[in-house]
C-alpha atoms as an extended CHARMM CRD file, in Angstrom:
* protein
*
       192  EXT
         1         1  MET       CA             71.4480000000       49.3220000000       10.8080000000  PROA      1               0.0000000000
         2         2  PHE       CA             68.5360000000       48.1280000000       12.9720000000  PROA      2               0.0000000000
         3         3  LYS       CA             64.9490000000       48.0270000000       11.6690000000  PROA      3               0.0000000000
         4         4  ASN       CA             63.4820000000       48.6230000000       15.1200000000  PROA      4               0.0000000000
         5         5  ILE       CA             64.2080000000       48.3180000000       18.8370000000  PROA      5               0.0000000000
         6         6  LYS       CA             63.1570000000       44.6390000000       18.8880000000  PROA      6               0.0000000000
         7         7  HSD       CA             65.6600000000       43.8650000000       16.1160000000  PROA      7               0.0000000000
         8         8  MET       CA             68.4080000000       45.6890000000       18.0370000000  PROA      8               0.0000000000
         9         9  ILE       CA             67.6480000000       43.8420000000       21.3140000000  PROA      9               0.0000000000
        10        10  ASN       CA             67.5900000000       40.4550000000       19.5370000000  PROA      10              0.0000000000
        11        11  TYR       CA             70.9240000000       41.2520000000       17.8710000000  PROA      11              0.0000000000
        12        12  LYS       CA             72.5400000000       42.2420000000       21.1820000000  PROA      12              0.0000000000
        13        13  LEU       CA             71.1510000000       39.1790000000       22.9930000000  PROA      13              0.0000000000
        14        14  ARG       CA             72.4630000000       36.8180000000       20.3000000000  PROA      14              0.0000000000
        15        15  ARG       CA             75.9130000000       38.3860000000       20.5840000000  PROA      15              0.0000000000
        16        16  LEU       CA             75.7880000000       38.2120000000       24.3680000000  PROA      16              0.0000000000
        17        17  LEU       CA             74.6780000000       34.5580000000       24.4580000000  PROA      17              0.0000000000
        18        18  LYS       CA             76.9220000000       33.3520000000       21.6550000000  PROA      18              0.0000000000
        19        19  PRO       CA             79.5340000000       30.8220000000       22.8020000000  PROA      19              0.0000000000
        20        20  GLY       CA             82.9840000000       32.3430000000       22.8920000000  PROA      20              0.0000000000
        21        21  MET       CA             86.3910000000       31.8220000000       24.4360000000  PROA      21              0.0000000000
        22        22  ILE       CA             87.8020000000       33.9530000000       27.2340000000  PROA      22              0.0000000000
        23        23  TYR       CA             91.5610000000       34.3090000000       26.7550000000  PROA      23              0.0000000000
        24        24  GLY       CA             93.7140000000       34.8730000000       29.8200000000  PROA      24              0.0000000000
        25        25  ILE       CA             92.2010000000       33.8530000000       33.1440000000  PROA      25              0.0000000000
        26        26  LYS       CA             92.7770000000       35.3410000000       36.5780000000  PROA      26              0.0000000000
        27        27  HSD       CA             92.7320000000       32.3690000000       38.9370000000  PROA      27              0.0000000000
        28        28  LYS       CA             93.4680000000       32.4950000000       42.6730000000  PROA      28              0.0000000000
        29        29  GLY       CA             95.4390000000       35.7070000000       42.2930000000  PROA      29              0.0000000000
        30        30  THR       CA             97.5170000000       34.4860000000       39.3380000000  PROA      30              0.0000000000
        31        31  PHE       CA             97.0220000000       35.5490000000       35.7360000000  PROA      31              0.0000000000
        32        32  LEU       CA             97.1020000000       32.5000000000       33.4610000000  PROA      32              0.0000000000
        33        33  LYS       CA             97.8460000000       34.2770000000       30.1870000000  PROA      33              0.0000000000
        34        34  ASP       CA             97.7680000000       31.1820000000       27.9680000000  PROA      34              0.0000000000
        35        35  SER       CA             94.5950000000       29.5810000000       29.3710000000  PROA      35              0.0000000000
        36        36  ARG       CA             91.2580000000       29.7190000000       27.5790000000  PROA      36              0.0000000000
        37        37  ILE       CA             87.8160000000       28.9380000000       29.0010000000  PROA      37              0.0000000000
        38        38  SER       CA             84.4750000000       29.0980000000       27.1950000000  PROA      38              0.0000000000
        39        39  ASN       CA             81.8370000000       31.4890000000       28.4600000000  PROA      39              0.0000000000
        40        40  THR       CA             79.4390000000       28.4960000000       28.3790000000  PROA      40              0.0000000000
        41        41  THR       CA             81.4390000000       26.4180000000       30.8810000000  PROA      41              0.0000000000
        42        42  VAL       CA             79.9610000000       26.2980000000       34.3820000000  PROA      42              0.0000000000
        43        43  ILE       CA             82.3990000000       25.9860000000       37.2840000000  PROA      43              0.0000000000
        44        44  GLU       CA             80.8610000000       25.3460000000       40.6950000000  PROA      44              0.0000000000
        45        45  HSD       CA             83.0340000000       25.9330000000       43.7700000000  PROA      45              0.0000000000
        46        46  PRO       CA             85.8290000000       27.6550000000       41.8200000000  PROA      46              0.0000000000
        47        47  GLU       CA             87.6820000000       28.1950000000       45.1110000000  PROA      47              0.0000000000
        48        48  ASN       CA             88.3760000000       24.4230000000       45.1130000000  PROA      48              0.0000000000
        49        49  LEU       CA             89.6090000000       24.2970000000       41.5270000000  PROA      49              0.0000000000
        50        50  THR       CA             93.3500000000       24.3630000000       40.8970000000  PROA      50              0.0000000000
        51        51  LEU       CA             94.0370000000       25.3640000000       37.3330000000  PROA      51              0.0000000000
        52        52  CYS       CA             97.4760000000       25.5260000000       35.7340000000  PROA      52              0.0000000000
        53        53  ASP       CA             98.3850000000       27.6440000000       32.7030000000  PROA      53              0.0000000000
        54        54  ASN       CA             98.0140000000       26.7720000000       29.0210000000  PROA      54              0.0000000000
        55        55  VAL       CA             94.6990000000       24.9880000000       29.6870000000  PROA      55              0.0000000000
        56        56  PHE       CA             91.8510000000       24.9180000000       27.1780000000  PROA      56              0.0000000000
        57        57  ILE       CA             88.3000000000       24.3260000000       28.4610000000  PROA      57              0.0000000000
        58        58  GLY       CA             85.8010000000       24.3340000000       25.6000000000  PROA      58              0.0000000000
        59        59  HSD       CA             82.0640000000       24.9040000000       25.2700000000  PROA      59              0.0000000000
        60        60  TYR       CA             79.2200000000       23.5480000000       27.4210000000  PROA      60              0.0000000000
        61        61  ASN       CA             81.2110000000       21.8790000000       30.1820000000  PROA      61              0.0000000000
        62        62  PHE       CA             80.2670000000       21.3910000000       33.8380000000  PROA      62              0.0000000000
        63        63  ILE       CA             83.0360000000       21.3490000000       36.4440000000  PROA      63              0.0000000000
        64        64  GLU       CA             81.8510000000       20.6880000000       40.0040000000  PROA      64              0.0000000000
        65        65  ALA       CA             84.8210000000       21.1880000000       42.3540000000  PROA      65              0.0000000000
        66        66  SER       CA             83.2990000000       21.0290000000       45.8560000000  PROA      66              0.0000000000
        67        67  ASN       CA             85.8030000000       18.3000000000       46.8320000000  PROA      67              0.0000000000
        68        68  ASN       CA             88.7630000000       19.6770000000       44.8550000000  PROA      68              0.0000000000
        69        69  ILE       CA             89.6990000000       19.3450000000       41.2100000000  PROA      69              0.0000000000
        70        70  GLU       CA             93.1900000000       19.8980000000       39.8370000000  PROA      70              0.0000000000
        71        71  ILE       CA             93.7300000000       20.4190000000       36.1020000000  PROA      71              0.0000000000
        72        72  GLY       CA             97.3890000000       20.3030000000       35.0750000000  PROA      72              0.0000000000
        73        73  GLU       CA             99.3340000000       22.4320000000       32.6300000000  PROA      73              0.0000000000
        74        74  GLY       CA             98.4380000000       22.1330000000       28.9630000000  PROA      74              0.0000000000
        75        75  CYS       CA             95.2530000000       20.0830000000       29.4390000000  PROA      75              0.0000000000
        76        76  GLN       CA             92.5560000000       20.2250000000       26.8110000000  PROA      76              0.0000000000
        77        77  ILE       CA             89.0040000000       19.7210000000       28.0360000000  PROA      77              0.0000000000
        78        78  THR       CA             86.9710000000       19.6840000000       24.8130000000  PROA      78              0.0000000000
        79        79  ASN       CA             83.1480000000       20.1130000000       24.8000000000  PROA      79              0.0000000000
        80        80  PHE       CA             80.1070000000       18.7140000000       26.6550000000  PROA      80              0.0000000000
        81        81  ILE       CA             82.1990000000       17.2270000000       29.4900000000  PROA      81              0.0000000000
        82        82  SER       CA             81.3080000000       16.8430000000       33.1650000000  PROA      82              0.0000000000
        83        83  ILE       CA             84.0490000000       16.6520000000       35.7880000000  PROA      83              0.0000000000
        84        84  LEU       CA             82.5600000000       15.8610000000       39.1950000000  PROA      84              0.0000000000
        85        85  SER       CA             84.0020000000       15.7370000000       42.6950000000  PROA      85              0.0000000000
        86        86  HSD       CA             80.7640000000       14.4070000000       44.1780000000  PROA      86              0.0000000000
        87        87  SER       CA             77.8010000000       12.3650000000       42.9790000000  PROA      87              0.0000000000
        88        88  SER       CA             74.5030000000       11.3900000000       44.5710000000  PROA      88              0.0000000000
        89        89  HSD       CA             73.5380000000        8.9880000000       41.7730000000  PROA      89              0.0000000000
        90        90  ILE       CA             73.2590000000        6.0740000000       44.2220000000  PROA      90              0.0000000000
        91        91  SER       CA             72.0220000000        7.8350000000       47.3670000000  PROA      91              0.0000000000
        92        92  ILE       CA             69.1530000000        9.6070000000       45.5920000000  PROA      92              0.0000000000
        93        93  ARG       CA             67.6160000000        6.2160000000       44.8290000000  PROA      93              0.0000000000
        94        94  LEU       CA             68.2440000000        4.9110000000       48.3670000000  PROA      94              0.0000000000
        95        95  TYR       CA             66.5150000000        7.8660000000       50.0470000000  PROA      95              0.0000000000
        96        96  GLY       CA             63.8840000000        8.6860000000       47.4320000000  PROA      96              0.0000000000
        97        97  ALA       CA             61.6870000000       11.6120000000       48.4900000000  PROA      97              0.0000000000
        98        98  GLN       CA             63.5180000000       11.7710000000       51.8420000000  PROA      98              0.0000000000
        99        99  TYR       CA             66.8740000000       12.6440000000       50.2500000000  PROA      99              0.0000000000
       100       100  ARG       CA             66.7520000000       16.3560000000       51.1190000000  PROA      100             0.0000000000
       101       101  ALA       CA             65.6810000000       15.5920000000       54.7020000000  PROA      101             0.0000000000
       102       102  HSD       CA             69.0990000000       14.0450000000       55.4720000000  PROA      102             0.0000000000
       103       103  LYS       CA             72.5330000000       15.6630000000       55.7070000000  PROA      103             0.0000000000
       104       104  GLU       CA             74.7520000000       12.5660000000       55.4910000000  PROA      104             0.0000000000
       105       105  HSD       CA             73.8320000000       10.0600000000       52.7910000000  PROA      105             0.0000000000
       106       106  LYS       CA             74.7690000000        6.4380000000       52.3690000000  PROA      106             0.0000000000
       107       107  GLY       CA             75.9020000000        5.7770000000       48.8070000000  PROA      107             0.0000000000
       108       108  TYR       CA             77.0350000000        9.3880000000       48.3400000000  PROA      108             0.0000000000
       109       109  ILE       CA             80.3290000000        9.4380000000       46.4410000000  PROA      109             0.0000000000
       110       110  LYS       CA             82.8650000000       12.2140000000       46.8270000000  PROA      110             0.0000000000
       111       111  GLY       CA             86.5420000000       12.6810000000       46.2000000000  PROA      111             0.0000000000
       112       112  PRO       CA             89.0880000000       14.9360000000       44.5340000000  PROA      112             0.0000000000
       113       113  VAL       CA             89.8570000000       14.6910000000       40.8240000000  PROA      113             0.0000000000
       114       114  ASN       CA             93.3410000000       15.1240000000       39.3930000000  PROA      114             0.0000000000
       115       115  ILE       CA             93.9530000000       15.5310000000       35.6640000000  PROA      115             0.0000000000
       116       116  GLY       CA             97.6540000000       15.3820000000       34.8390000000  PROA      116             0.0000000000
       117       117  ALA       CA             99.5450000000       17.7700000000       32.5680000000  PROA      117             0.0000000000
       118       118  TYR       CA             98.9700000000       17.6380000000       28.8070000000  PROA      118             0.0000000000
       119       119  THR       CA             95.9570000000       15.3470000000       29.0670000000  PROA      119             0.0000000000
       120       120  PHE       CA             93.2250000000       15.5250000000       26.4210000000  PROA      120             0.0000000000
       121       121  ILE       CA             89.5820000000       14.7680000000       27.2770000000  PROA      121             0.0000000000
       122       122  GLY       CA             87.3270000000       14.0220000000       24.3160000000  PROA      122             0.0000000000
       123       123  PRO       CA             83.7480000000       15.3140000000       23.9300000000  PROA      123             0.0000000000
       124       124  HSD       CA             80.8070000000       13.9700000000       25.9300000000  PROA      124             0.0000000000
       125       125  SER       CA             82.9840000000       12.3300000000       28.5800000000  PROA      125             0.0000000000
       126       126  LEU       CA             82.2600000000       12.0580000000       32.2960000000  PROA      126             0.0000000000
       127       127  ILE       CA             85.0360000000       12.1540000000       34.9100000000  PROA      127             0.0000000000
       128       128  MET       CA             83.7360000000       10.7410000000       38.2090000000  PROA      128             0.0000000000
       129       129  PRO       CA             84.7160000000       11.7280000000       41.7740000000  PROA      129             0.0000000000
       130       130  GLY       CA             87.9910000000       10.3270000000       43.0620000000  PROA      130             0.0000000000
       131       131  SER       CA             89.4960000000        9.8360000000       39.5940000000  PROA      131             0.0000000000
       132       132  ASN       CA             93.1870000000       10.3830000000       38.9070000000  PROA      132             0.0000000000
       133       133  LEU       CA             94.4750000000       10.7060000000       35.3590000000  PROA      133             0.0000000000
       134       134  GLY       CA             98.2300000000       10.8260000000       34.8990000000  PROA      134             0.0000000000
       135       135  LYS       CA            100.0420000000       13.2250000000       32.6150000000  PROA      135             0.0000000000
       136       136  GLY       CA             99.8470000000       12.8220000000       28.8560000000  PROA      136             0.0000000000
       137       137  CYS       CA             96.6040000000       10.8310000000       28.8840000000  PROA      137             0.0000000000
       138       138  LEU       CA             94.0270000000       10.7910000000       26.1130000000  PROA      138             0.0000000000
       139       139  VAL       CA             90.3700000000       10.1670000000       27.0110000000  PROA      139             0.0000000000
       140       140  GLN       CA             88.2950000000        9.0710000000       24.0390000000  PROA      140             0.0000000000
       141       141  ALA       CA             84.9250000000       10.7070000000       23.3760000000  PROA      141             0.0000000000
       142       142  TYR       CA             81.9000000000        9.3710000000       25.2880000000  PROA      142             0.0000000000
       143       143  SER       CA             84.0140000000        7.7660000000       28.0290000000  PROA      143             0.0000000000
       144       144  HSD       CA             82.8020000000        7.2000000000       31.5970000000  PROA      144             0.0000000000
       145       145  VAL       CA             86.0160000000        7.5890000000       33.5990000000  PROA      145             0.0000000000
       146       146  LYS       CA             86.2900000000        6.3610000000       37.1830000000  PROA      146             0.0000000000
       147       147  GLY       CA             89.4540000000        5.3550000000       39.0220000000  PROA      147             0.0000000000
       148       148  ASP       CA             93.2030000000        5.7030000000       38.6300000000  PROA      148             0.0000000000
       149       149  PHE       CA             94.9690000000        5.7610000000       35.2610000000  PROA      149             0.0000000000
       150       150  PRO       CA             98.7630000000        5.9260000000       34.8940000000  PROA      150             0.0000000000
       151       151  ASP       CA            100.6970000000        8.5030000000       32.8870000000  PROA      151             0.0000000000
       152       152  PHE       CA            100.2700000000        8.3050000000       29.0970000000  PROA      152             0.0000000000
       153       153  SER       CA             97.1340000000        6.1360000000       29.2180000000  PROA      153             0.0000000000
       154       154  ILE       CA             94.7330000000        6.0360000000       26.3180000000  PROA      154             0.0000000000
       155       155  ILE       CA             91.4070000000        5.7110000000       28.1100000000  PROA      155             0.0000000000
       156       156  GLY       CA             88.1190000000        4.7320000000       26.5090000000  PROA      156             0.0000000000
       157       157  GLY       CA             84.7700000000        3.0880000000       27.0270000000  PROA      157             0.0000000000
       158       158  ASN       CA             81.8650000000        2.8710000000       29.4150000000  PROA      158             0.0000000000
       159       159  PRO       CA             83.1800000000        2.0030000000       31.9180000000  PROA      159             0.0000000000
       160       160  ALA       CA             86.5020000000        3.4100000000       30.7560000000  PROA      160             0.0000000000
       161       161  GLN       CA             89.6110000000        1.2600000000       30.7180000000  PROA      161             0.0000000000
       162       162  LYS       CA             93.2150000000        1.7710000000       29.7010000000  PROA      162             0.0000000000
       163       163  ILE       CA             93.3690000000        0.6890000000       26.0670000000  PROA      163             0.0000000000
       164       164  GLY       CA             96.7720000000        1.9870000000       25.0060000000  PROA      164             0.0000000000
       165       165  ASP       CA             99.7270000000        4.2790000000       25.5750000000  PROA      165             0.0000000000
       166       166  THR       CA            100.0090000000        7.7620000000       24.0500000000  PROA      166             0.0000000000
       167       167  ARG       CA            103.8060000000        7.4700000000       23.8270000000  PROA      167             0.0000000000
       168       168  GLU       CA            103.3990000000        4.7640000000       21.1880000000  PROA      168             0.0000000000
       169       169  MET       CA            101.0450000000        7.0140000000       19.2420000000  PROA      169             0.0000000000
       170       170  ASP       CA            103.3640000000       10.0310000000       19.6330000000  PROA      170             0.0000000000
       171       171  GLU       CA            106.4820000000        8.1320000000       18.5650000000  PROA      171             0.0000000000
       172       172  ARG       CA            105.6280000000        8.3050000000       14.8440000000  PROA      172             0.0000000000
       173       173  PHE       CA            104.9740000000       12.0610000000       14.9970000000  PROA      173             0.0000000000
       174       174  LEU       CA            108.2300000000       12.6710000000       16.8680000000  PROA      174             0.0000000000
       175       175  GLU       CA            110.1670000000       10.6340000000       14.2930000000  PROA      175             0.0000000000
       176       176  GLU       CA            108.6110000000       12.6920000000       11.4840000000  PROA      176             0.0000000000
       177       177  ASN       CA            109.2180000000       15.9540000000       13.3830000000  PROA      177             0.0000000000
       178       178  PRO       CA            112.4880000000       15.5580000000       15.3180000000  PROA      178             0.0000000000
       179       179  GLU       CA            112.5880000000       19.2860000000       16.1050000000  PROA      179             0.0000000000
       180       180  LEU       CA            109.6900000000       18.6930000000       18.5550000000  PROA      180             0.0000000000
       181       181  LYS       CA            111.4500000000       16.0070000000       20.6140000000  PROA      181             0.0000000000
       182       182  SER       CA            113.0220000000       18.4660000000       23.0810000000  PROA      182             0.0000000000
       183       183  ASN       CA            109.6250000000       20.1120000000       23.7600000000  PROA      183             0.0000000000
       184       184  TYR       CA            107.9980000000       16.7270000000       24.3230000000  PROA      184             0.0000000000
       185       185  THR       CA            110.8120000000       15.3630000000       26.4640000000  PROA      185             0.0000000000
       186       186  LYS       CA            110.8210000000       18.4570000000       28.6920000000  PROA      186             0.0000000000
       187       187  TRP       CA            107.3040000000       17.9220000000       30.0660000000  PROA      187             0.0000000000
       188       188  ALA       CA            107.0950000000       14.1390000000       29.5870000000  PROA      188             0.0000000000
       189       189  ARG       CA            110.1260000000       13.4020000000       31.7750000000  PROA      189             0.0000000000
       190       190  GLU       CA            109.2510000000       15.8130000000       34.6000000000  PROA      190             0.0000000000
       191       191  LYS       CA            108.7020000000       14.0520000000       37.9540000000  PROA      191             0.0000000000
       192       192  GLU       CA            109.5540000000       10.5890000000       36.6550000000  PROA      192             0.0000000000
C-alpha cells in the first residue's frame, strides 16, 4: 500500500490532522451522548465551561472560558467562531510594552458568557465577554456580539444588533410541518 516510509508517515499525519467530529463528550463527570465537538476546536479553561447535551461545536473555533461560559442545550456553534470571557484589546494599547509587567490592567474586559438553549451562531462570529444570548437566538455570520439579547433574537452586524425574531421565521415552517409543533413548544416555553 505504501511506496516507502515517508509516504506512510505522511498518510498517517494527514489522517491524524484531518478535521473530524468527536461524538459523545465526557464533561464534568457527565457523558453528553448527543454532543459533538470538532477536534480542531480549542477550549481554554474547560473547567469553567458548562456544556449541555445535544450541542454541536464545529471546526476551528476558540472558546476561552476563564471567566465562565455556559452553552445551553441544542446550541449549534458553526465554524471559525471565538467565544471569549476576557479581552485585553483595550488594555494592551494602554500599557504597550509594559503590559506583561502589570497584574491588574485598566481597560481589561472580563465577564461570563451565556448562550441560551437552541441558539445558532453563524460562521466567523465573535462573542465578547459579558454577553448573554437568550434561548432560540440566531447569530448571523460575521457578527461582533457584545451585550444582552433577549430570547428568540435574530442578531447581526458589527456591532451586532437585534434585527428580528426567530419565532416569526419559524412560524411558516411550523405551519407547513404541524407535527413538529409539540417539539418546538416543549423547549420554547420552558422557563417563560
